[in-house]
N, C-alpha and C positions, 0 to 999 in steps of 0.2 A: 255550551258552545265549545268547539274544539278548534285548534289551530295546528296546521301541518307545517313543519320545518322542511322546506324544499332542499336545503343543503344536505341534511342527513336522513331525509325520508322518515322522519319521526313525527308522530301525532301526539299532541299534548291536550289534556283536559283542562280547560280554563275554569271549571267548577271547583277543582281542588288542586291548584298549582302548588308545587313544592319548591323549596329553595334550590334544590339540585337541578331542576329543569332549566333554569336560566332562560326563561321565555323572553325576558326583557332584552336579551342580547341578540335575538333573532332580527335581522334586518327586515324592514317593511316590505322590500321587494322579494324576499324569500319566504313570506308567509302566505298561507292559503287558509281561508276560514272555512270550517265545516260546521254546519248547523245541527246535524242530527247524528245519533249513534249509528243509524243505518248507513250513512255515508262513510263513517269510520270503518264499519264492518266490511263494506264493499271494497274500500281501498286496502284493507289488511288481508282480506281473504282471497282476492283475485291473484292470478299468476301474471299480472301485467308487469311491465318493466317501466319505471322503477317500482319496486315493491315497498310499501310503507309498513311500518310497525308502530305499535304503541310505545309510549315512553315507559321505561321501567319503574319510574317513581310515581307518576300520576295516572297512568293507564296500563297497569301491569297485566291485565287480562289479555291484551293484544301484543305483548312483548315476546319476541322469540329470541331465546338465548342460544347462540351457536356454540356448542361444546367444542367444535374443531378449532375455535380461536384460541383456546387455552392450552392446546397441545402443540 
């Protein structure tokens, strides 16, 4: 099962949570449950607004690092 943080548009994997994810700090009204990996792929691959991405710690396959942020 996966959970989407609607504040930061990040999706976390509840199967392998990390300490860095801070899933317990997400307010209940800002959580969206996702039950399948296909739903995660659909949210990450579409060009809809807002665009979701995977957490860099627990779902790195769907994390998009923006190189423009560091310059």
